[in-house]
C-alpha positions as CSV (number, residue, x, y, z in Angstrom):
1,M,55.4,71.3,88.3
2,V,54.7,73.3,85.2
3,K,51.0,73.7,86.2
4,L,52.0,74.8,89.7
5,R,54.6,77.2,88.4
6,F,52.2,78.7,85.8
7,S,49.5,79.0,88.6
8,K,52.0,81.0,90.7
9,F,53.0,83.1,87.7
10,F,49.3,83.8,87.1
11,I,48.8,84.8,90.7
12,T,51.9,87.0,90.7
13,N,50.8,88.7,87.5
14,L,47.2,89.1,88.8
15,V,48.7,91.0,91.8
16,G,50.8,93.0,89.4
17,T,47.8,93.7,87.2
18,I,45.9,95.0,90.3
19,I,48.8,97.3,91.2
20,D,49.2,98.4,87.6
21,T,45.5,99.1,87.3
22,I,45.2,101.1,90.5
23,V,48.2,103.2,89.6
24,I,46.8,103.9,86.1
25,F,43.4,104.8,87.6
26,I,44.9,107.2,90.2
27,L,47.1,108.8,87.5
28,K,44.3,109.2,85.0
29,E,41.8,110.5,87.5
30,W,43.9,112.9,89.5
31,V,47.3,113.6,87.8
32,F,47.2,113.3,84.0
33,H,44.7,114.7,81.5
34,S,46.2,114.6,78.0
35,Y,46.0,111.5,75.8
36,F,49.8,111.1,75.8
37,F,50.0,111.1,79.6
38,V,46.9,109.0,80.2
39,Y,47.6,106.3,77.5
40,I,51.4,106.3,77.4
41,I,52.9,107.7,80.6
42,A,50.4,106.4,83.1
43,P,50.7,102.8,81.9
44,T,54.5,103.1,81.9
45,I,54.5,104.2,85.5
46,G,52.0,101.5,86.5
47,F,54.0,98.9,84.7
48,E,57.3,99.8,86.4
49,I,55.8,99.7,89.8
50,A,54.2,96.3,89.0
51,V,57.5,95.0,87.6
52,I,59.3,95.5,91.0
53,N,56.4,93.6,92.7
54,N,56.3,90.8,90.1
55,Y,60.0,90.4,90.0
56,T,60.1,90.1,93.8
57,M,57.3,87.5,93.9
58,S,58.9,85.6,90.9
59,F,62.3,85.5,92.6
60,F,61.1,84.4,96.0
61,W,58.0,82.4,95.1
62,T,57.2,81.5,91.5
63,W,60.8,80.4,90.5
64,K,62.2,80.0,94.0
65,D,63.7,76.7,93.2
66,R,65.8,78.3,90.4
67,T,67.2,81.3,92.3
68,T,69.9,81.9,94.9
69,K,68.5,83.9,97.8
70,T,71.2,86.5,98.1
71,R,71.0,90.3,97.6
72,N,73.5,90.1,94.8
73,A,71.6,87.4,92.9
74,Y,68.4,89.4,93.3
75,L,70.0,92.6,92.0
76,K,71.9,90.8,89.3
77,N,68.7,89.4,87.7
78,L,66.5,92.6,88.2
79,L,67.8,94.3,85.0
80,P,67.6,91.3,82.7
81,Y,64.1,90.6,84.1
82,N,63.1,94.2,83.5
83,L,64.5,94.2,79.9
84,T,62.6,91.0,79.2
85,V,59.3,92.3,80.4
86,V,59.9,95.8,78.8
87,S,60.1,94.2,75.4
88,V,56.7,92.6,76.0
89,F,55.5,95.9,77.5
90,G,56.3,97.6,74.2
91,L,53.9,95.2,72.5
92,R,51.3,95.8,75.2
93,L,51.5,99.6,74.7
94,L,51.1,99.1,71.0
95,L,48.0,97.0,71.6
96,I,46.6,99.6,74.1
97,M,46.9,102.3,71.4
98,I,45.4,100.0,68.7
99,I,42.5,99.0,70.9
100,S,41.8,102.5,72.1
101,K,41.8,103.9,68.6
102,S,39.8,101.0,67.2
103,V,37.0,100.6,69.7
104,K,37.3,103.8,71.9
105,L,37.6,102.0,75.2
106,D,38.9,103.5,78.4
107,V,42.6,102.9,79.1
108,I,41.8,100.5,82.0
109,Y,40.0,98.1,79.6
110,C,42.5,98.5,76.8
111,N,45.3,97.6,79.3
112,L,43.4,94.5,80.6
113,I,42.8,93.3,77.0
114,A,46.4,93.8,76.1
115,L,47.6,92.0,79.2
116,T,45.6,89.0,78.2
117,F,47.5,88.7,75.0
118,T,51.0,89.5,76.3
119,G,50.8,87.3,79.5
120,L,51.7,84.0,77.9
121,L,54.6,85.6,76.0
122,N,55.9,87.0,79.3
123,Y,55.7,83.6,81.0
124,F,57.7,81.7,78.3
125,G,60.2,84.5,78.1
126,L,60.9,84.5,81.8
127,N,60.9,80.8,82.1
128,K,63.5,80.4,79.3
129,L,65.6,83.5,79.7
130,I,65.6,84.7,83.3
131,F,64.6,81.8,85.5
132,R,65.9,78.9,83.3
133,K,66.8,75.6,84.9
134,K,70.5,75.5,85.9
135,K,72.3,72.4,84.7
136,N,73.0,70.1,87.5
137,I,76.8,69.9,87.7
138,E,76.7,66.6,89.7
139,S,74.6,64.8,87.1
140,N,76.9,66.0,84.4
141,I,80.0,64.5,86.2
142,T,78.3,61.1,86.8
143,N,77.1,60.9,83.2
144,R,80.7,61.1,81.7
């Protein structure tokens, strides 16, 4: 089950990475031109768009056995999910800046390298904090 869940997580985040990368590319090519907007604002916008996609895929597919399929449950967990991944995103932004200043790579490559390092941290955070296993009430009653 862990390998299957991690595979789903990987696919979900691969789709999110594609969305994120496309958004950053569009913004850096046609919208933003200064370092701050290209290396800070564009990744932030791409990140938030990918977050909505990744949360939806995680809720309905990756951790579907741990969620209640109601609108209220979906909305209730969206903010904690976002806060969890935002904390990891802060680390990602820091890595993007360090990599870009150190080796002078384009923001697209810096982002992909940073994602490699922060992906596992995201998985474990989401698995333990947002989509944790619910205790089975029935087994608790029979074990008394």
